[in-house]
C-alpha positions in Angstrom: -79.0 17.8 -41.9 -77.7 14.5 -40.5 -79.8 12.7 -39.2 -80.0 10.9 -35.8 -79.7 7.6 -35.5 -82.2 5.9 -34.1 -82.3 4.5 -30.5 -83.6 1.6 -31.4 -80.9 0.7 -33.1 -78.1 2.3 -30.6 -77.0 4.6 -28.1 -75.9 7.3 -29.0 -74.0 7.3 -25.8 -72.6 4.3 -26.1 -70.0 5.7 -29.5 -68.9 8.4 -26.7 -65.0 8.1 -26.4 -64.7 4.4 -28.4 -61.7 3.9 -30.6 -62.9 2.7 -34.2 -60.8 1.7 -36.9 -62.2 2.4 -40.4 -60.6 1.0 -43.0 -61.4 2.5 -46.3 -61.9 6.2 -44.9 -61.5 7.2 -48.2 -63.8 5.5 -49.6 -67.4 6.8 -50.2 -69.7 4.6 -46.9 -66.6 5.3 -45.1 -66.8 8.5 -45.2 -70.1 9.2 -44.4 -69.7 6.9 -41.4 -66.9 8.4 -40.2 -68.9 12.1 -40.1 -71.3 9.8 -37.9 -68.9 8.4 -35.9 -67.4 11.6 -34.9 -71.0 13.0 -34.2 -71.5 11.1 -31.9 -68.3 11.7 -29.9 -66.2 8.3 -31.2 -62.3 8.6 -31.5 -62.2 7.5 -35.5 -58.8 6.3 -37.1 -59.2 6.0 -40.6 -57.1 4.2 -43.0 -56.6 4.2 -46.7 -54.1 4.0 -49.6 -53.7 6.9 -50.5 -51.8 9.8 -48.0 -54.7 12.4 -48.9 -57.6 12.7 -47.5 -60.7 12.6 -50.1 -62.2 15.9 -50.7 -65.9 14.6 -48.9 -64.1 14.6 -45.9 -63.0 18.0 -46.7 -66.0 19.3 -47.5 -67.6 17.5 -44.2 -65.6 19.7 -42.2 -64.4 16.5 -40.3 -61.2 16.1 -42.0 -59.1 17.1 -39.0 -61.8 15.5 -36.6 -59.7 11.5 -37.4 -56.8 10.1 -36.7 -55.6 9.0 -40.5 -53.1 6.5 -41.7 -51.6 6.1 -45.0 -50.8 2.2 -45.5 -51.8 -0.8 -48.2 -53.8 -2.8 -46.3 -52.1 -5.7 -48.0 -49.4 -5.3 -45.6 -49.6 -7.1 -42.7 -46.8 -5.0 -40.5 -48.1 -2.1 -41.3 -52.0 -2.6 -40.0 -50.3 -4.6 -37.2 -48.7 -1.4 -36.1 -51.8 0.9 -36.3 -54.1 -1.9 -33.9 -51.0 -1.8 -31.9 -50.7 1.9 -31.0 -54.5 2.7 -30.8 -56.8 0.1 -28.4 -59.2 -0.7 -30.8 -63.0 -1.6 -29.2 -64.7 -1.6 -32.7 -63.8 -2.1 -36.1 -65.7 -1.4 -39.8 -63.2 -2.9 -42.3 -65.0 -1.0 -45.8 -61.3 -0.9 -47.8 -61.7 -3.0 -50.7 -61.5 -2.0 -55.2 -65.2 -2.0 -55.3 -65.1 -1.4 -59.3 -66.1 -4.3 -60.9 -64.6 -2.4 -64.2 -61.4 -2.1 -62.3 -61.7 -5.8 -61.5 -61.9 -7.3 -65.4 -59.4 -5.8 -66.5 -57.1 -6.0 -63.2 -58.7 -9.0 -61.1 -54.9 -10.1 -59.4 -55.2 -6.3 -57.6 -58.9 -6.9 -57.1 -58.1 -10.2 -55.7 -54.6 -9.5 -53.5 -57.0 -5.8 -51.4 -59.9 -7.8 -50.8 -59.3 -11.1 -50.1 -55.4 -10.4 -48.7 -56.6 -7.6 -47.2 -59.3 -8.8 -45.3 -57.7 -11.9 -43.7 -54.5 -9.7 -42.5 -56.8 -7.8 -41.3 -59.4 -10.4 -39.3 -55.5 -12.3 -38.6 -54.4 -9.2 -36.4 -57.2 -8.7 -34.7 -57.7 -11.8 -33.7 -54.9 -11.5 -31.3 -56.3 -8.2 -30.1 -57.6 -8.2 -26.6 -60.2 -5.0 -26.4 -61.9 -5.5 -29.8 -65.7 -5.4 -29.0 -67.1 -5.5 -32.4 -66.1 -6.0 -36.4 -67.8 -5.5 -39.4 -67.1 -6.5 -42.6 -68.2 -5.4 -45.9 -69.5 -7.9 -48.1 -71.4 -7.4 -51.7 -75.2 -8.4 -52.8 -72.8 -9.8 -55.7 -71.2 -12.2 -53.7 -74.2 -14.5 -54.1 -73.3 -14.3 -57.8 -76.3 -15.3 -60.4 -79.7 -16.1 -59.7 -82.6 -16.8 -61.1 -84.9 -13.3 -61.3 -87.5 -15.7 -59.8 -85.6 -16.6 -56.7 -84.8 -13.2 -56.2 -84.6 -11.7 -53.5 -80.8 -12.2 -52.1 -81.5 -14.4 -48.4 -79.1 -14.9 -46.5 -79.4 -18.9 -46.5 -77.8 -18.6 -50.8 -75.8 -20.4 -51.5 -72.6 -18.7 -53.0 -71.2 -18.5 -56.6 -70.0 -16.0 -58.0 -67.9 -16.2 -61.3 -66.8 -12.8 -62.6 -64.1 -11.3 -60.5 -64.9 -8.7 -58.2 -68.1 -11.1 -57.1 -65.4 -13.8 -56.4 -63.5 -11.9 -54.5 -66.0 -10.3 -52.0 -67.0 -14.3 -51.5 -64.0 -15.6 -51.3 -63.6 -13.0 -47.8 -66.8 -13.9 -46.8 -65.9 -17.2 -46.6 -62.0 -16.0 -44.6 -64.7 -14.0 -42.1 -66.1 -17.6 -41.6 -64.1 -19.0 -40.3 -62.4 -16.4 -38.3 -65.9 -16.3 -36.3 -66.0 -19.7 -35.9 -65.6 -21.7 -32.9 -62.1 -21.8 -33.6 -61.0 -18.4 -32.8 -64.5 -16.6 -32.0 -63.8 -13.4 -33.4 -66.8 -11.0 -33.2 -67.7 -10.3 -36.3 -70.9 -9.9 -38.8 -70.8 -10.2 -42.3 -73.1 -7.4 -44.6 -74.3 -8.0 -47.0 -75.5 -4.8 -49.0 -77.4 -3.7 -52.2 -76.0 -0.8 -54.2 -75.4 2.2 -51.8 -75.9 5.8 -53.4 -76.1 8.8 -51.6 -74.1 12.3 -51.1 -70.2 11.7 -51.0 -69.9 9.3 -53.5 -67.0 10.6 -55.6 -66.8 7.0 -57.9 -68.0 8.5 -60.7 -68.7 5.2 -62.7 -71.3 4.7 -60.9 -74.2 4.7 -62.2 -76.5 7.9 -60.0 -73.7 10.4 -59.4 -72.3 9.6 -63.3 -76.4 10.0 -64.7 -75.9 13.3 -61.8 -73.4 14.3 -64.2 -74.8 14.5 -67.1 -78.4 16.2 -65.6 -75.9 18.9 -64.2 -74.5 19.0 -68.0 -71.1 18.2 -66.8 -70.9 15.4 -69.2 -71.9 12.5 -71.0 -73.7 9.8 -69.9 -73.2 6.0 -71.5 -74.8 3.3 -70.9 -73.2 0.2 -70.0 -75.7 -1.9 -70.8 -79.1 -2.3 -72.5 -81.0 -0.6 -69.2 -83.0 -3.2 -68.6 -80.6 -4.8 -66.2 -82.5 -4.6 -62.3 -80.7 -3.3 -59.3 -81.3 -2.6 -55.6 -80.3 1.2 -53.9 -80.3 2.1 -50.7 -79.6 5.0 -49.4 -76.4 5.9 -47.2 -77.7 6.6 -44.5 -79.5 3.8 -44.0 -76.4 1.7 -44.1 -74.9 3.9 -41.5 -77.4 3.6 -38.8 -77.4 -0.5 -39.8 -73.5 -0.4 -39.3 -73.8 1.4 -35.7 -77.1 -1.0 -34.6 -74.8 -4.1 -35.9 -71.7 -3.4 -34.3 -73.5 -2.1 -31.2 -75.8 -5.2 -30.8 -72.8 -7.6 -31.8 -71.0 -5.8 -28.6 -74.3 -6.5 -26.7 -74.4 -10.4 -27.7 -71.6 -12.5 -28.5 -74.2 -15.0 -29.8 -74.5 -13.0 -33.4 -70.7 -13.6 -33.9 -70.7 -14.7 -37.2 -73.9 -13.9 -38.8 -74.4 -12.4 -41.8 -77.4 -9.6 -42.9 -78.0 -8.6 -46.2 -79.9 -5.0 -46.8 -81.5 -3.8 -49.6 -85.3 -1.9 -50.6 -86.8 -5.8 -51.0 -87.2 -4.0 -54.3 -85.7 -3.8 -57.8 -85.6 -1.2 -60.4 -84.4 -1.5 -63.8 -81.2 0.5 -64.9 -83.3 2.9 -67.0 -86.4 3.5 -65.0 -83.6 5.1 -62.4 -81.4 7.1 -65.1 -85.4 7.8 -65.8 -86.1 8.6 -62.1 -83.5 11.3 -62.5 -83.9 13.6 -64.9 -87.7 14.0 -64.1 -86.1 15.6 -61.4 -83.4 17.4 -62.3 -86.2 18.4 -65.3 -84.3 17.3 -67.7 -86.4 14.7 -69.9 -84.3 15.3 -72.9 -81.6 14.0 -71.6 -83.5 10.5 -70.5 -84.4 10.1 -74.8 -81.0 10.9 -75.6 -79.9 8.1 -73.3 -82.6 5.9 -73.9 -81.5 5.9 -77.9 -77.9 4.6 -76.8 -79.5 1.8 -74.7 -79.9 -0.4 -77.7 -78.2 -3.4 -78.6 -76.1 -2.7 -75.7 -74.9 -5.7 -74.1 -74.2 -6.2 -70.0 -70.2 -7.3 -69.9 -69.2 -9.3 -66.6 -71.8 -8.5 -64.3 -74.7 -10.0 -62.7 -77.8 -8.9 -64.8 -80.5 -8.9 -61.9 -80.1 -8.6 -58.4 -82.4 -7.1 -55.3 -82.0 -8.0 -52.1 -84.2 -8.5 -48.9 -84.3 -7.2 -45.4 -86.5 -9.7 -43.3 -83.3 -11.1 -41.3 -82.8 -7.2 -40.4 -86.3 -6.9 -40.0 -87.0 -10.0 -37.1 -83.7 -9.2 -35.8 -83.8 -5.2 -35.6 -86.8 -4.3 -36.6 -84.5 -2.9 -39.0 -86.2 -0.9 -41.9 -84.5 1.5 -44.5 -86.5 4.6 -43.9 -85.7 6.8 -47.1 -87.5 6.6 -50.8 -86.0 6.2 -53.7 -87.4 9.5 -55.2 -86.2 11.2 -51.5 -82.5 9.5 -51.3 -82.1 10.5 -55.5 -83.8 14.2 -54.7 -80.8 14.7 -51.8 -78.0 13.7 -53.5 -78.7 15.5 -56.7 -79.1 18.9 -54.2 -75.6 17.4 -52.5 -73.8 17.4 -56.2 -75.4 20.3 -57.6 -73.5 22.3 -54.4 -70.5 20.2 -54.2 -69.6 20.0 -57.6 -69.7 24.1 -57.7 -66.4 23.4 -54.9 -64.9 21.3 -56.9 -63.6 19.4 -59.7 -65.8 16.0 -60.2 -62.5 14.8 -62.2 -60.2 14.7 -59.4 -62.2 12.3 -58.1 -62.5 9.4 -60.9 -59.9 7.1 -59.7 -60.5 7.8 -55.5 
């Protein structure tokens, strides 16, 4: 059952009949956000680079409740066509190439999508007279590598990325800052979130869905590192609540224009501990022992070693904090994938 949005974060009636442009609607967070917005009566205009809506939208029975457009976010004229056709009240810019491994092997396309796609969209919305709030999704990886003693990341930290995905998100951050400046005064907030997990994550190269597949006996789990690297994990329902909170409050208070907000749990977990938690929830500790033997002498390549995020600024501004404990979120996720994968073949989603 979907959790209702808290009134302290946003007025549920605010979203009724609003026109919402959601880039990357075929993505994990985009699909979940579309589901919530539709439940609140919003008109969702979704864009994606594939002509077929993903199976999460179908599974959640919202695929026919959205206006869906296939377009390339790198195409200025294609985006302009959509914004001219619909009077957009709010935009959530989630479209991105999000896989760090893809970025390592194809940095050019990652830069094109994540950087060009962002300035195309913002430049078009700059001339839109109806837009009230824009939320641009960046990433914790925009910060780059910091010593573990300096974690969690805080919003005032310098951006010092090196790896291609991280650079692409940092560059989009800086572009967004320019459009939010007094020169253009675009009503935009940038978010930098920890790793998001939960129902609907159909990129099975991501840690949690990949490990769930192994626990459900669909495939073997092959770790990318030694399991000692640290990550922060945020449940997707907390993320969708937060997106609505930020967009609503930006509309009500233009002084929020240009702000950056981190979100995480404020705590990091070793990757091997996340895997152990999942294996215990699935009553499959034998699998953990098998995976644990594969960790030896594996070095994480092309990725930041340790990351976790503070949410202190969000707490100060909006009294926001994560509501889902990790164990609860993992349990919900495991149950959802177990049901979902009885209906769909996971191999169909590797490139979504």
